[in-house]
TIKE-769976 format. One record per residue: x, y, z of N, C-alpha, C, O in turn; residue in three letters. Coordinates in steps of 0.001 Angstrom, whole numbers, plus 524288, in hexadecimal, padded with zeros to 5 digits. Layout:
<pts>
PT    n.px    n.py    n.pz   ca.px   ca.py   ca.pz    c.px    c.py    c.pz    o.px    o.py    o.pz   residuo
PT       X       Y       Z       X       Y       Z       X       Y       Z       X       Y       Z       ALA
...
</pts>
This chain:
<pts>
PT    n.px    n.py    n.pz   ca.px   ca.py   ca.pz    c.px    c.py    c.pz    o.px    o.py    o.pz   residuo
PT   7A62E   84D60   80A06   7A25E   84F2C   8064D   7A342   854E0   804D7   7A1EC   8568A   80088       MET
PT   7A583   857D8   8086C   7A680   85D53   80740   7AA42   85DD8   802A9   7A9B2   86161   7FF72       ALA
PT   7AE20   85A4F   80256   7B1D3   85A7E   7FDFB   7AF1D   8596A   7F8D5   7B058   85BD8   7F4DE       GLU
PT   7AB6E   855C9   7F8DD   7A87F   85481   7F418   7A551   85937   7F267   7A54B   85A97   7EDCC       VAL
PT   7A2A6   85BAF   7F60E   79F7F   8603F   7F4C6   7A2F1   864B7   7F2D9   7A17E   86785   7EF38       LYS
PT   7A776   8655F   7F540   7AAFB   86997   7F3B8   7AD26   868BC   7EE3D   7AE6F   86C82   7EB8E       ALA
PT   7AD93   863F2   7EC94   7AFAD   862BE   7E768   7AB8C   86349   7E328   7ACB9   862BF   7DE86       ALA
PT   7A6C8   86455   7E4B5   7A27C   8652B   7E106   7A18D   8608C   7DD66   7A028   86148   7D8DB       ASN
PT   7A24A   85BE7   7DF4F   7A14E   85747   7DC21   79CDE   85420   7DE6B   79B6C   854DB   7E2F2       GLY
PT   79AB6   850A5   7DB54   79682   84D57   7DD58   798A2   84963   7E154   79CD8   8472D   7E09B       PRO
PT   795BB   84893   7E567   7974D   844F1   7E984   79804   83F78   7E750   79B96   83CAA   7E8E4       VAL
PT   794B2   83DF6   7E3BC   79503   838AE   7E181   79A42   837CB   7DECA   79C5F   8337A   7DEE9       SER
PT   79C53   83BDD   7DC5D   7A16A   83B69   7D9B6   7A5B6   83A3B   7DDB4   7A905   836DD   7DCC8       HIS
PT   7A5AA   83CF5   7E214   7A9A7   83C31   7E60F   7A90E   836F4   7E8CB   7ACF0   83476   7EA28       TYR
PT   7A441   83549   7E997   7A368   83021   7EBE4   7A561   82BD7   7E843   7A79A   827F3   7EA02       LEU
PT   7A48C   82C98   7E345   7A67A   828D0   7DF6C   7AC71   828A5   7DF87   7AEC2   8246F   7DF64       CYS
PT   7AEEC   82D37   7DFC4   7B4A5   82D63   7E004   7B6B2   82ADB   7E4FA   7BA7E   827E9   7E4D2       GLU
PT   7B432   82BFF   7E964   7B5D1   829A4   7EE50   7B559   823B7   7EE1F   7B8D0   820EC   7EFF0       LEU
PT   7B115   821D6   7EBEF   7B042   81C32   7EB81   7B467   819BD   7E7FD   7B695   815A4   7E93E       THR
PT   7B574   81C47   7E39D   7B967   81A41   7DFF6   7BEC7   81A19   7E28F   7C19D   81641   7E1FE       ARG
PT   7C032   81E36   7E563   7C538   81E50   7E825   7C589   81A09   7EC40   7C992   8177C   7ECD7       ASP
PT   7C141   81943   7EF15   7C121   81531   7F31B   7C1E4   80FD2   7F0AA   7C4FB   80CAF   7F299       TYR
PT   7BF1D   80EC5   7EC77   7BF87   809B0   7E9DE   7C50F   808E9   7E7CB   7C735   804A0   7E82D       VAL
PT   7C758   80CF9   7E5A1   7CCB1   80C90   7E39F   7D085   80B5F   7E805   7D3ED   80809   7E765       GLN
PT   7D006   80E08   7EC76   7D389   80D04   7F0E4   7D2E1   80776   7F2EB   7D6B8   804F4   7F45C       ARG
PT   7CE19   80587   7F30B   7CD31   80027   7F4C9   7CFC0   7FC4C   7F10E   7D223   7F87C   7F2C0       GLN
PT   7CF43   7FD46   7EC04   7D1A3   7F9D5   7E820   7D791   7F9EC   7E89C   7DA15   7F5D5   7E85D       GLN
PT   7D9CD   7FE89   7E94B   7DF77   7FEEB   7E9E7   7E149   7FC1B   7EED6   7E56A   7F9A5   7EED9       GLU
PT   7DE42   7FC76   7F2F7   7DFA5   7F9BF   7F7D0   7DF89   7F3D5   7F6FC   7E303   7F116   7F8D8       ALA
PT   7DB9D   7F1DC   7F43C   7DB63   7EC3A   7F325   7DFF7   7EA88   7EFC2   7E257   7E678   7F0BE       ARG
PT   7E137   7ED9E   7EBC7   7E59F   7EC54   7E85C   7EAB9   7EC3F   7EB6C   7EE04   7E8DA   7EA8B       GLU
PT   7EB68   7EFEC   7EEFA   7F029   7F00F   7F21C   7F073   7EB4E   7F5AF   7F4A6   7E914   7F669       TYR
PT   7EC14   7E9C0   7F7E4   7EBFC   7E51C   7FB3F   7EDA2   7E047   7F821   7F08C   7DD03   7FA1D       GLU
PT   7EBD3   7DFCF   7F359   7ED5D   7DB69   7F005   7F332   7DBAD   7EED8   7F5F1   7D7BE   7EF2A       VAL
PT   7F50D   7E04E   7ED7D   7FA9F   7E115   7EC61   7FDEF   7DFAD   7F122   801C0   7DCC7   7F0B4       TYR
PT   7FC73   7E1BE   7F5A0   7FF6C   7E0C3   7FA60   7FF52   7DAF7   7FBD5   80346   7D8C6   7FD79       LEU
PT   7FAC7   7D887   7FB38   7FA65   7D2EB   7FC4F   7FE13   7CFC3   7F8DB   80076   7CBFC   7FAA2       GLY
PT   7FE86   7D151   7F3EE   80222   7CEAD   7F05C   807CD   7CF5A   7F205   80AE8   7CBB2   7F1B1       GLY
PT   80922   7D413   7F3D1   80E73   7D509   7F5AA   80FA9   7D1B2   7FA7A   813ED   7CF87   7FAF2       LYS
PT   80BEE   7D151   7FDFD   80CB8   7CE31   802B7   80D5D   7C86E   80144   810D5   7C5CA   8034D       VAL
PT   80A10   7C67E   7FDC8   80A81   7C106   7FC27   80FBD   7BFFB   7F98D   81232   7BBF7   7FA89       GLN
PT   81172   7C390   7F63E   81680   7C2E4   7F39E   81AF3   7C2E1   7F793   81E91   7BFBD   7F729       ALA
PT   81AB1   7C655   7FB5C   81EBF   7C67D   7FF62   81EE4   7C18B   8029D   82316   7BF83   803CF       GLY
PT   81A54   7BF9A   80408   81A19   7BAC1   80712   81C26   7B61E   803E3   81EDD   7B2B9   805F2       ARG
PT   81AD1   7B608   7FEDF   81CAC   7B1C7   7FB8A   822A2   7B1F9   7FB12   82531   7ADE6   7FB2E       ALA
PT   824D9   7B69F   7FA8F   82A88   7B6F2   7FA13   82D2E   7B562   7FF2D   8315F   7B308   7FF14       SER
PT   82AD5   7B6A1   80393   82D13   7B4F8   80896   82CDE   7AF02   80918   8309C   7AC96   80AE6       MET
PT   8287F   7ACAA   8077F   82817   7A6EB   807BC   82C15   7A457   80427   82E0A   7A01A   80550       ARG
PT   82D4A   7A6EE   7FFC3   8310D   7A4CA   7FC0A   836B0   7A5E8   7FDB1   83A5A   7A422   7FB23       ALA
PT   83764   7A8D1   801EA   83C9E   7AA0A   803C2   83F42   7AE74   800CE   84403   7AF1A   8011B       GLY
PT   83C2C   7B17C   7FDF4   83E57   7B5AE   7FAC6   83E95   7BAD1   7FDCB   8420E   7BDFF   7FCD4       VAL
PT   83AFE   7BBAB   80167   83AA7   7C0A6   8042E   83E9C   7C127   8088D   841B0   7BD9A   80992       GLY
PT   83E75   7C5AE   80B22   841DD   7C6AA   80F94   83E83   7C72E   81478   83A07   7C8E4   8142F       ARG
PT   840A2   7C5BE   818D6   83DBA   7C60B   81DBF   83D5D   7CBB4   81F8F   8404F   7CF13   81DCC       SER
PT   839C9   7CCA6   82307   83930   7D1DD   82534   83E2D   7D396   827F2   83FB3   7D822   82792       ASN
PT   840B7   7D004   82AAF   84597   7D15B   82D67   849D6   7D31A   82992   84CBD   7D6C7   82AA9       ASP
PT   84A2F   7D072   82512   84E07   7D1F6   82120   84CED   7D770   81F02   85080   7DA95   81E50       GLU
PT   84802   7D881   81E03   84687   7DD9F   81BED   84773   7E1DF   81FFC   8496D   7E610   81EB1       ILE
PT   8460A   7E0D7   824DD   846F1   7E4A7   8290B   84CC2   7E5D3   82995   84E3F   7EA59   82A3F       GLU
PT   85007   7E1DB   82950   855B2   7E2A1   829C7   857C4   7E5D7   8252E   85B00   7E953   825E8       ALA
PT   855ED   7E4AF   82085   857B8   7E793   81BE9   85638   7ED54   81C4B   8595B   7F0BF   81B0A       ALA
PT   8516F   7EE67   81E04   84FCB   7F3D5   81E60   8523B   7F69F   82308   852FE   7FB5D   822D5       PHE
PT   85374   7F3D4   8272C   8563F   7F637   82B8B   85BA3   7F7F9   829B7   85D6A   7FC38   82B18       ALA
PT   85E36   7F4BA   826A1   86353   7F623   8247F   862D6   7FACF   820D8   86626   7FE4C   820DF       ALA
PT   85EBA   7FADE   81DBA   85DE1   7FF38   81A20   85CEF   8044D   81D26   85F17   80861   81BCA       ARG
PT   859B9   80408   8213A   858AB   808A8   82472   85DB0   80A97   82712   85E93   80F4C   8277C       ARG
PT   860F2   806F1   828D3   865DC   8086F   82B56   86971   80B39   82776   86BF0   80F1A   828D3       ALA
PT   869B5   80941   822A0   86CFA   80BC8   81EA0   86B05   81150   81D92   86E23   814F2   81D22       ARG
PT   865F1   811F5   81D2B   863B5   81719   81C15   864BA   81AC6   820A9   8660C   81F53   81FD9       VAL
PT   86423   818DE   8256C   864F7   81C1A   82A07   86A9C   81DE8   82A68   86BAA   8224B   82C12       ALA
PT   86E39   81A8D   828E1   873C8   81BFF   8293B   87573   81F97   824C4   87936   82289   8254E       HIS
PT   872BC   81F5E   82074   87424   822B0   81BFD   871A6   82819   81C58   8732B   82BA7   8197C       SER
PT   86DE0   828BC   81FCC   86B32   82DD6   8203F   86E0E   831A9   82397   86C41   83611   8244A       ALA
</pts>
């Protein structure tokens, strides 16, 4: 509250801004959850269709990549 008083503005204005920011963050969080859920569903569908790569394949590819970077540094 000291910051509000120091800014010489009405408390109601700052409460309104805080509420608006909170609602916006909640909406963005929900939108991200929907987006992420879609990505997960798409990934699972591609794995079921035999299009994706297994975790072991990805780990091996990145281990090789890390080794190349370590040797070039």
